[in-house]
N, CA, C and O atoms as a GROMACS GRO file, in nm:
protein
  244
    1MET      N    1   6.286   6.952  12.562
    1MET     CA    2   6.427   6.985  12.549
    1MET      C    3   6.452   7.046  12.411
    1MET      O    4   6.391   7.006  12.312
    2ILE      N    5   6.541   7.142  12.406
    2ILE     CA    6   6.574   7.209  12.280
    2ILE      C    7   6.665   7.118  12.198
    2ILE      O    8   6.757   7.056  12.251
    3SER      N    9   6.637   7.111  12.069
    3SER     CA   10   6.721   7.026  11.984
    3SER      C   11   6.858   7.092  11.964
    3SER      O   12   6.873   7.213  11.981
    4LEU      N   13   6.956   7.012  11.927
    4LEU     CA   14   7.093   7.057  11.916
    4LEU      C   15   7.112   7.170  11.814
    4LEU      O   16   7.178   7.268  11.849
    5PRO      N   17   7.057   7.164  11.692
    5PRO     CA   18   7.078   7.275  11.598
    5PRO      C   19   7.021   7.408  11.649
    5PRO      O   20   7.081   7.513  11.628
    6VAL      N   21   6.906   7.402  11.714
    6VAL     CA   22   6.847   7.526  11.766
    6VAL      C   23   6.933   7.581  11.879
    6VAL      O   24   6.956   7.702  11.886
    7LEU      N   25   6.981   7.495  11.966
    7LEU     CA   26   7.068   7.537  12.075
    7LEU      C   27   7.199   7.595  12.022
    7LEU      O   28   7.249   7.695  12.073
    8GLU      N   29   7.254   7.532  11.920
    8GLU     CA   30   7.378   7.581  11.860
    8GLU      C   31   7.358   7.719  11.798
    8GLU      O   32   7.443   7.806  11.815
    9ILE      N   33   7.249   7.739  11.729
    9ILE     CA   34   7.219   7.870  11.670
    9ILE      C   35   7.199   7.974  11.779
    9ILE      O   36   7.245   8.087  11.765
   10LEU      N   37   7.132   7.938  11.885
   10LEU     CA   38   7.107   8.030  11.996
   10LEU      C   39   7.237   8.071  12.065
   10LEU      O   40   7.258   8.189  12.092
   11VAL      N   41   7.322   7.976  12.093
   11VAL     CA   42   7.449   8.006  12.160
   11VAL      C   43   7.540   8.089  12.069
   11VAL      O   44   7.603   8.184  12.115
   12THR      N   45   7.547   8.054  11.943
   12THR     CA   46   7.630   8.128  11.849
   12THR      C   47   7.580   8.270  11.832
   12THR      O   48   7.659   8.364  11.829
   13SER      N   49   7.451   8.288  11.820
   13SER     CA   50   7.393   8.421  11.805
   13SER      C   51   7.418   8.506  11.929
   13SER      O   52   7.448   8.624  11.918
   14THR      N   53   7.405   8.446  12.046
   14THR     CA   54   7.430   8.519  12.171
   14THR      C   55   7.576   8.561  12.180
   14THR      O   56   7.605   8.675  12.219
   15ALA      N   57   7.667   8.473  12.146
   15ALA     CA   58   7.810   8.505  12.150
   15ALA      C   59   7.843   8.617  12.052
   15ALA      O   60   7.919   8.708  12.085
   16PHE      N   61   7.785   8.611  11.933
   16PHE     CA   62   7.809   8.715  11.834
   16PHE      C   63   7.754   8.849  11.882
   16PHE      O   64   7.818   8.952  11.863
   17LEU      N   65   7.638   8.849  11.944
   17LEU     CA   66   7.578   8.971  11.994
   17LEU      C   67   7.662   9.032  12.106
   17LEU      O   68   7.681   9.154  12.109
   18ILE      N   69   7.713   8.950  12.196
   18ILE     CA   70   7.800   8.999  12.302
   18ILE      C   71   7.927   9.061  12.244
   18ILE      O   72   7.970   9.167  12.288
   19MET      N   73   7.986   8.995  12.146
   19MET     CA   74   8.107   9.046  12.082
   19MET      C   75   8.079   9.179  12.011
   19MET      O   76   8.160   9.272  12.018
   20LEU      N   77   7.966   9.189  11.944
   20LEU     CA   78   7.929   9.311  11.875
   20LEU      C   79   7.908   9.427  11.973
   20LEU      O   80   7.955   9.538  11.949
   21ILE      N   81   7.839   9.401  12.083
   21ILE     CA   82   7.817   9.504  12.184
   21ILE      C   83   7.950   9.549  12.245
   21ILE      O   84   7.969   9.668  12.270
   22TYR      N   85   8.041   9.455  12.269
   22TYR     CA   86   8.171   9.490  12.324
   22TYR      C   87   8.248   9.582  12.229
   22TYR      O   88   8.306   9.682  12.272
   23HIS      N   89   8.248   9.550  12.100
   23HIS     CA   90   8.322   9.632  12.004
   23HIS      C   91   8.258   9.770  11.987
   23HIS      O   92   8.330   9.869  11.970
   24ILE      N   93   8.128   9.778  11.992
   24ILE     CA   94   8.062   9.909  11.987
   24ILE      C   95   8.101   9.990  12.110
   24ILE      O   96   8.128  10.110  12.099
   25HIS      N   97   8.103   9.926  12.226
   25HIS     CA   98   8.145   9.995  12.348
   25HIS      C   99   8.290  10.042  12.338
   25HIS      O  100   8.323  10.153  12.379
   26LEU      N  101   8.378   9.958  12.283
   26LEU     CA  102   8.519   9.993  12.268
   26LEU      C  103   8.537  10.113  12.176
   26LEU      O  104   8.614  10.203  12.206
   27ILE      N  105   8.466  10.114  12.064
   27ILE     CA  106   8.474  10.228  11.971
   27ILE      C  107   8.424  10.355  12.040
   27ILE      O  108   8.483  10.462  12.022
   28HIS      N  109   8.317  10.342  12.117
   28HIS     CA  110   8.264  10.458  12.190
   28HIS      C  111   8.368  10.510  12.290
   28HIS      O  112   8.389  10.631  12.301
   29GLN      N  113   8.433  10.420  12.363
   29GLN     CA  114   8.536  10.460  12.458
   29GLN      C  115   8.654  10.525  12.389
   29GLN      O  116   8.710  10.622  12.440
   30LEU      N  117   8.694  10.473  12.272
   30LEU     CA  118   8.807  10.530  12.200
   30LEU      C  119   8.777  10.673  12.154
   30LEU      O  120   8.867  10.757  12.151
   31ARG      N  121   8.652  10.701  12.119
   31ARG     CA  122   8.616  10.835  12.077
   31ARG      C  123   8.595  10.928  12.196
   31ARG      O  124   8.629  11.046  12.189
   32LYS      N  125   8.539  10.876  12.304
   32LYS     CA  126   8.505  10.958  12.420
   32LYS      C  127   8.627  10.985  12.509
   32LYS      O  128   8.655  11.100  12.542
   33ALA      N  129   8.699  10.880  12.546
   33ALA     CA  130   8.813  10.892  12.637
   33ALA      C  131   8.919  10.790  12.598
   33ALA      O  132   8.927  10.684  12.660
   34PRO      N  133   8.998  10.820  12.497
   34PRO     CA  134   9.092  10.719  12.447
   34PRO      C  135   9.200  10.676  12.546
   34PRO      O  136   9.253  10.566  12.536
   35MET      N  137   9.232  10.762  12.643
   35MET     CA  138   9.337  10.726  12.738
   35MET      C  139   9.291  10.623  12.841
   35MET      O  140   9.372  10.579  12.923
   36THR      N  141   9.165  10.586  12.840
   36THR     CA  142   9.116  10.484  12.932
   36THR      C  143   9.126  10.344  12.873
   36THR      O  144   9.092  10.246  12.939
   37THR      N  145   9.173  10.334  12.749
   37THR     CA  146   9.186  10.203  12.685
   37THR      C  147   9.333  10.176  12.654
   37THR      O  148   9.413  10.269  12.644
   38SER      N  149   9.367  10.050  12.640
   38SER     CA  150   9.506  10.015  12.608
   38SER      C  151   9.542  10.062  12.467
   38SER      O  152   9.658  10.094  12.442
   39ILE      N  153   9.446  10.067  12.377
   39ILE     CA  154   9.472  10.114  12.241
   39ILE      C  155   9.510  10.262  12.243
   39ILE      O  156   9.604  10.303  12.176
   40GLY      N  157   9.436  10.341  12.320
   40GLY     CA  158   9.464  10.484  12.329
   40GLY      C  159   9.600  10.511  12.393
   40GLY      O  160   9.675  10.596  12.346
   41LEU      N  161   9.631  10.438  12.500
   41LEU     CA  162   9.761  10.454  12.566
   41LEU      C  163   9.876  10.416  12.473
   41LEU      O  164   9.977  10.485  12.468
   42THR      N  165   9.860  10.307  12.400
   42THR     CA  166   9.964  10.261  12.309
   42THR      C  167   9.987  10.363  12.198
   42THR      O  168  10.101  10.394  12.164
   43ASN      N  169   9.878  10.415  12.140
   43ASN     CA  170   9.893  10.516  12.035
   43ASN      C  171   9.961  10.642  12.088
   43ASN      O  172  10.046  10.700  12.021
   44HIS      N  173   9.924  10.684  12.209
   44HIS     CA  174   9.985  10.802  12.268
   44HIS      C  175  10.135  10.781  12.290
   44HIS      O  176  10.215  10.868  12.255
   45LEU      N  177  10.172  10.667  12.348
   45LEU     CA  178  10.313  10.640  12.373
   45LEU      C  179  10.392  10.623  12.244
   45LEU      O  180  10.508  10.663  12.238
   46ARG      N  181  10.331  10.566  12.142
   46ARG     CA  182  10.398  10.551  12.013
   46ARG      C  183  10.429  10.687  11.954
   46ARG      O  184  10.540  10.710  11.905
   47LEU      N  185  10.332  10.779  11.956
   47LEU     CA  186  10.355  10.913  11.904
   47LEU      C  187  10.461  10.987  11.986
   47LEU      O  188  10.544  11.059  11.931
   48GLU      N  189  10.457  10.968  12.117
   48GLU     CA  190  10.556  11.033  12.204
   48GLU      C  191  10.696  10.981  12.174
   48GLU      O  192  10.792  11.058  12.169
   49ARG      N  193  10.708  10.849  12.154
   49ARG     CA  194  10.838  10.790  12.124
   49ARG      C  195  10.892  10.842  11.990
   49ARG      O  196  11.012  10.868  11.976
   50LYS      N  197  10.802  10.855  11.890
   50LYS     CA  198  10.846  10.909  11.761
   50LYS      C  199  10.890  11.054  11.774
   50LYS      O  200  10.987  11.096  11.712
   51TRP      N  201  10.818  11.131  11.856
   51TRP     CA  202  10.851  11.271  11.876
   51TRP      C  203  10.988  11.285  11.945
   51TRP      O  204  11.068  11.371  11.907
   52ILE      N  205  11.015  11.200  12.044
   52ILE     CA  206  11.144  11.204  12.113
   52ILE      C  207  11.256  11.165  12.017
   52ILE      O  208  11.362  11.227  12.019
   53ALA      N  209  11.233  11.064  11.934
   53ALA     CA  210  11.335  11.023  11.836
   53ALA      C  211  11.360  11.135  11.736
   53ALA      O  212  11.475  11.157  11.697
   54TYR      N  213  11.256  11.206  11.695
   54TYR     CA  214  11.272  11.317  11.602
   54TYR      C  215  11.354  11.428  11.666
   54TYR      O  216  11.443  11.484  11.602
   55LEU      N  217  11.325  11.460  11.791
   55LEU     CA  218  11.400  11.565  11.860
   55LEU      C  219  11.546  11.527  11.878
   55LEU      O  220  11.634  11.611  11.861
   56LYS      N  221  11.574  11.401  11.911
   56LYS     CA  222  11.712  11.356  11.925
   56LYS      C  223  11.787  11.366  11.793
   56LYS      O  224  11.904  11.406  11.790
   57ASN      N  225  11.721  11.330  11.684
   57ASN     CA  226  11.785  11.337  11.552
   57ASN      C  227  11.808  11.482  11.510
   57ASN      O  228  11.910  11.512  11.449
   58SER      N  229  11.716  11.570  11.542
   58SER     CA  230  11.732  11.709  11.501
   58SER      C  231  11.840  11.779  11.584
   58SER      O  232  11.904  11.872  11.534
   59VAL      N  233  11.862  11.736  11.707
   59VAL     CA  234  11.966  11.794  11.791
   59VAL      C  235  12.103  11.744  11.746
   59VAL      O  236  12.201  11.818  11.748
   60ASN      N  237  12.110  11.618  11.705
   60ASN     CA  238  12.239  11.559  11.664
   60ASN      C  239  12.288  11.611  11.530
   60ASN      O  240  12.408  11.607  11.503
   61THR      N  241  12.200  11.658  11.445
   61THR     CA  242  12.244  11.705  11.313
   61THR      C  243  12.274  11.852  11.310
   61THR      O  244  12.311  11.905  11.206
   0.00000   0.00000   0.00000
């Protein structure tokens, strides 16, 4: 049977590796196709909302 410290190191290392692979994949998706992620959609909508607010302000003045 594997001792507790070795098992803890193994599980922690595996979790860290999975998290690292996920973030690398997310960065790749953001560069390749940003509209397929929630971050890309949010940034797009934020810019669109600012653009609409700018147009409304420029029409009112």
